[in-house]
Legacy VTK file of the C-alpha trace (Angstrom):
# vtk DataFile Version 3.0
C-alpha trace
ASCII
DATASET POLYDATA
POINTS 330 float
-19.566 -14.869 -0.454
-16.124 -14.579 1.431
-15.876 -15.374 5.192
-13.263 -15.148 7.927
-11.356 -18.164 8.034
-8.052 -19.114 10.380
-5.579 -17.473 7.638
-7.503 -14.141 8.396
-7.536 -14.331 11.895
-3.827 -15.083 11.880
-2.991 -12.330 9.540
-4.596 -9.546 11.579
-4.051 -10.726 15.022
-0.406 -10.837 13.980
-0.500 -7.634 12.754
-2.207 -5.844 15.228
0.030 -7.123 17.929
2.879 -5.635 16.659
1.215 -2.423 17.258
-0.732 -2.414 20.234
2.144 -1.652 22.153
3.930 0.889 19.578
4.355 3.872 21.382
4.822 5.880 18.568
4.088 7.652 16.262
1.134 8.376 18.572
-1.677 11.201 17.896
-2.875 12.642 21.353
-6.053 13.629 22.125
-5.002 16.128 25.029
-5.892 19.395 26.031
-2.799 20.725 27.687
-3.852 22.401 31.044
-0.367 23.395 32.140
3.210 22.506 31.609
3.269 19.106 33.321
1.219 17.574 31.075
3.376 17.027 28.531
4.170 13.596 29.244
4.768 10.509 26.850
1.516 9.230 26.049
1.956 5.912 28.336
1.923 8.284 31.352
-1.855 9.237 30.197
-3.342 5.901 29.314
-1.739 2.972 30.880
-3.737 0.636 28.267
-4.346 2.776 25.542
-1.275 4.169 24.264
-0.476 2.191 21.013
-1.810 1.780 17.613
-1.202 5.183 16.562
-4.009 6.893 18.668
-6.431 6.066 21.552
-9.935 4.407 19.728
-7.511 2.385 17.146
-6.144 0.821 20.474
-9.104 0.097 21.821
-10.749 -1.600 19.281
-7.199 -3.272 18.573
-7.856 -5.005 21.559
-11.402 -5.972 20.499
-9.798 -7.238 17.443
-7.487 -9.802 18.895
-9.519 -11.027 21.731
-12.389 -11.547 19.566
-10.095 -13.442 17.233
-8.904 -15.617 19.939
-12.463 -16.613 21.274
-13.057 -17.556 17.535
-10.174 -19.354 16.723
-8.449 -20.479 20.018
-5.998 -23.046 18.641
-4.066 -20.073 16.624
-0.502 -20.405 17.886
-0.970 -16.414 18.304
-3.613 -16.761 20.912
-1.857 -17.575 23.522
0.215 -14.425 23.338
-3.078 -12.480 23.049
-4.259 -13.981 26.392
-0.894 -13.747 28.215
-0.872 -10.048 26.799
-4.912 -9.215 28.104
-3.718 -10.866 31.278
-0.837 -8.322 31.562
-2.792 -4.598 30.397
-6.596 -5.401 31.254
-6.311 -4.991 35.111
-7.707 -2.763 37.849
-4.895 -0.509 38.475
-4.420 -0.126 34.326
-8.069 0.962 34.220
-7.572 3.174 37.249
-5.649 5.573 34.950
-7.454 5.659 31.756
-10.556 6.409 34.222
-8.359 9.329 35.758
-7.872 10.916 32.328
-11.650 11.205 31.547
-11.630 13.094 34.892
-9.286 15.888 33.889
-10.801 19.481 32.673
-11.814 19.791 29.521
-12.198 16.092 28.600
-15.912 15.787 28.147
-15.756 15.165 24.583
-12.634 13.015 24.664
-13.153 10.335 21.655
-17.036 11.445 21.894
-18.806 9.186 20.544
-16.695 6.761 18.124
-13.940 5.740 21.166
-17.085 5.419 23.858
-18.483 3.284 21.789
-15.633 1.179 20.460
-15.002 0.922 24.330
-18.298 -0.367 25.156
-18.081 -2.856 22.520
-14.382 -4.189 24.052
-15.809 -4.683 27.499
-18.721 -7.042 25.703
-16.240 -8.985 23.843
-14.273 -9.394 27.302
-17.422 -10.631 29.078
-17.210 -13.578 26.537
-13.665 -14.892 28.035
-13.499 -17.186 31.224
-10.774 -14.147 32.344
-10.809 -10.991 34.795
-10.724 -8.528 31.740
-14.473 -7.682 31.730
-14.422 -7.125 35.445
-11.352 -4.384 35.249
-13.107 -2.676 32.226
-16.186 -2.697 33.873
-15.727 0.802 35.393
-14.399 1.940 32.419
-17.384 0.713 30.427
-19.808 2.256 33.001
-18.377 5.659 32.639
-18.535 6.195 28.808
-22.470 4.764 29.581
-23.092 7.477 31.616
-21.445 9.648 28.833
-23.902 8.453 26.163
-26.772 8.755 28.636
-25.832 12.770 29.027
-24.732 13.289 25.791
-27.711 12.216 23.547
-30.282 14.046 24.954
-29.030 17.226 23.941
-27.583 16.329 20.661
-30.180 18.410 18.921
-28.789 17.533 15.285
-27.752 13.929 14.180
-23.593 13.714 13.250
-23.944 12.670 9.675
-20.205 12.870 8.442
-18.491 9.744 7.158
-15.338 9.874 9.901
-14.896 9.552 13.941
-18.123 11.821 14.584
-20.595 9.765 12.905
-23.168 9.325 15.399
-24.959 5.891 13.724
-21.932 4.210 13.829
-21.384 4.994 17.575
-24.798 4.134 18.547
-25.009 0.382 16.603
-22.147 -0.446 18.488
-23.286 0.927 22.128
-26.833 -0.171 21.269
-25.203 -3.977 21.096
-23.247 -3.618 24.160
-26.696 -1.801 26.128
-29.063 -4.481 24.930
-28.500 -7.193 27.667
-27.164 -4.670 30.246
-28.730 -0.959 30.042
-32.258 -1.176 28.932
-32.508 2.580 29.461
-29.781 3.323 27.321
-31.293 0.952 24.398
-34.654 3.046 24.642
-32.853 6.283 24.965
-30.510 5.374 21.335
-33.765 3.578 19.693
-35.970 7.076 20.562
-32.844 9.653 19.350
-32.566 7.499 16.134
-36.205 7.411 15.314
-36.343 11.043 15.812
-33.048 11.705 14.028
-33.708 9.021 11.110
-36.802 7.636 11.193
-38.580 10.027 8.450
-35.469 10.075 6.145
-36.531 9.614 2.618
-34.844 9.721 -1.035
-31.138 9.777 0.283
-29.158 11.144 -2.353
-25.978 9.336 -0.801
-23.454 12.405 -1.348
-20.419 10.361 -0.959
-17.647 9.367 -0.019
-15.645 12.329 1.192
-11.841 12.229 0.861
-10.985 10.979 4.037
-14.249 9.048 4.765
-13.891 5.525 6.347
-17.888 5.607 7.148
-20.729 5.580 4.867
-23.297 8.290 6.155
-25.819 6.175 4.043
-25.407 3.090 4.769
-24.208 3.387 8.637
-27.726 4.696 9.117
-29.517 1.768 7.276
-27.686 -0.604 9.258
-28.436 1.089 12.660
-32.347 1.204 11.797
-32.069 -2.678 10.937
-31.336 -2.920 14.652
-33.977 0.109 15.741
-36.808 -1.082 13.374
-36.327 -4.814 13.711
-39.046 -6.235 11.361
-40.563 -2.964 10.006
-36.694 -1.935 8.542
-37.940 -3.155 4.848
-40.553 -0.810 4.703
-38.267 2.047 6.206
-35.209 0.942 3.994
-37.609 0.907 0.701
-38.571 4.764 1.137
-34.981 5.478 2.244
-33.426 4.264 -0.733
-36.025 3.432 -3.269
-33.707 2.747 -6.196
-31.306 0.725 -4.664
-32.707 -2.519 -6.510
-31.391 -0.773 -9.514
-28.253 0.237 -7.835
-28.821 3.910 -7.349
-27.394 6.014 -6.218
-24.323 4.367 -7.754
-22.105 5.670 -5.182
-23.035 3.229 -2.562
-22.121 0.229 -4.907
-19.354 1.309 -6.324
-15.783 0.786 -4.318
-14.179 4.114 -3.298
-10.537 4.245 -5.327
-7.391 4.848 -2.849
-5.131 6.526 -4.464
-2.336 6.950 -1.658
-2.267 4.208 1.126
0.759 6.168 2.711
-1.618 9.217 3.404
-3.369 8.661 6.707
-6.637 10.319 5.498
-6.495 9.029 1.833
-6.282 5.432 3.453
-9.457 5.954 5.330
-11.415 5.005 2.279
-10.290 1.361 2.742
-11.768 1.416 5.593
-14.769 2.384 4.220
-14.848 -0.072 1.522
-14.572 -2.534 4.466
-17.565 -0.675 6.350
-19.777 -0.627 3.814
-19.295 -4.077 2.725
-20.574 -5.081 6.746
-23.205 -2.816 6.238
-24.512 -4.443 3.019
-23.947 -7.854 4.292
-26.635 -6.428 7.467
-28.819 -4.784 5.644
-29.466 -7.730 3.186
-29.914 -10.119 5.624
-32.515 -8.020 7.548
-34.159 -7.446 3.953
-34.316 -11.020 3.441
-33.811 -13.463 0.266
-36.666 -12.536 -1.194
-36.333 -8.751 -1.066
-35.458 -7.361 -4.561
-32.447 -5.425 -3.233
-30.964 -8.282 -1.383
-28.849 -9.637 -4.269
-27.191 -6.427 -5.180
-26.135 -5.417 -1.566
-24.891 -9.076 -1.338
-23.117 -8.452 -4.531
-22.141 -4.960 -3.672
-20.674 -6.166 -0.265
-18.273 -8.755 -2.043
-17.283 -5.920 -4.437
-16.512 -3.827 -1.579
-14.730 -6.065 0.405
-12.446 -7.461 -2.382
-11.248 -4.074 -3.158
-9.861 -3.675 0.542
-9.241 -6.992 1.625
-5.576 -7.457 0.298
-4.369 -4.121 1.945
-5.423 -4.796 5.160
-1.664 -4.528 6.101
1.091 -2.884 3.820
1.389 0.701 5.639
1.023 1.659 9.220
-1.696 4.086 8.038
-4.160 1.860 7.397
-2.220 -1.260 9.339
-2.557 0.394 12.583
-6.918 -0.445 12.352
-7.882 -1.710 9.066
-7.535 -5.088 10.469
-10.936 -4.470 12.980
-12.775 -3.236 10.023
-11.913 -6.217 7.895
-13.279 -8.569 10.982
-16.642 -6.744 11.279
-16.566 -7.067 7.092
-15.875 -10.584 7.341
-17.636 -11.692 10.944
-20.054 -8.778 11.938
-19.707 -7.285 15.345
LINES 1 331
330 0 1 2 3 4 5 6 7 8 9 10 11 12 13 14 15 16 17 18 19 20 21 22 23 24 25 26 27 28 29 30 31 32 33 34 35 36 37 38 39 40 41 42 43 44 45 46 47 48 49 50 51 52 53 54 55 56 57 58 59 60 61 62 63 64 65 66 67 68 69 70 71 72 73 74 75 76 77 78 79 80 81 82 83 84 85 86 87 88 89 90 91 92 93 94 95 96 97 98 99 100 101 102 103 104 105 106 107 108 109 110 111 112 113 114 115 116 117 118 119 120 121 122 123 124 125 126 127 128 129 130 131 132 133 134 135 136 137 138 139 140 141 142 143 144 145 146 147 148 149 150 151 152 153 154 155 156 157 158 159 160 161 162 163 164 165 166 167 168 169 170 171 172 173 174 175 176 177 178 179 180 181 182 183 184 185 186 187 188 189 190 191 192 193 194 195 196 197 198 199 200 201 202 203 204 205 206 207 208 209 210 211 212 213 214 215 216 217 218 219 220 221 222 223 224 225 226 227 228 229 230 231 232 233 234 235 236 237 238 239 240 241 242 243 244 245 246 247 248 249 250 251 252 253 254 255 256 257 258 259 260 261 262 263 264 265 266 267 268 269 270 271 272 273 274 275 276 277 278 279 280 281 282 283 284 285 286 287 288 289 290 291 292 293 294 295 296 297 298 299 300 301 302 303 304 305 306 307 308 309 310 311 312 313 314 315 316 317 318 319 320 321 322 323 324 325 326 327 328 329
């Protein structure tokens, strides 16, 4: 099984540093309230104005901080810390917070960007630096949004794109576990309500522009929610998994055009599935009949996507984050 190496870390971090401050092209998530709102991205987002879009910039920061912590002696680690010292500061966080108070901003980056901001804050807390304290008000604001949103989300969002609720709740739960027990309880209750009785998943995937597996993101979340009860749930959810059925979950997606930003999502699907299958296999344990096929599926998906993490900006501005998840977990 392939694992994260210093060579991977240097490649990922160098690529991500090159675009964290790259302001254009940039895809704004913005409702214009008047002509004065037509301003450059950095005026709206003092920190997260690079990497093509807000959420990719957020998880790009998560990625480089994680790599600097895991490999502190990398030559690029010093540059990461210097950049963080200049960007992850209270006055810039205040600007990001101000954007959340704009009219029609309640659904801004919901839920994907919310979850990645919490993950960034959790990573920043593991460094001997003031970054986490600066980010704390922003993390609190997005945690509050989860508290308000989840009770009124009647139906789960099962898509394989940014709106997928299982992926977001997996990241949010990881942040909340040591910090917000009420949010953990809310996530667990919602997950059980939405997914606890799911049986014989048909796995009609992938869609043509998806980077998350609806089926495996759900199962991955349930590893955290159910704990030791997960194997019994999984056996009912994917009862033919030992026979590698549904075949779609065990077959890496084909990426026909990596310069097409939507089609390039499928490289991310292969990477996120690798992470899903690795986690599921670990939770099932060595004696479960699905474990060896899950581990093999993880390796196939990783091999299909890892060579393509860099090369075209449509993938390069975000894929290294998912490669890091696939190689090293959350």
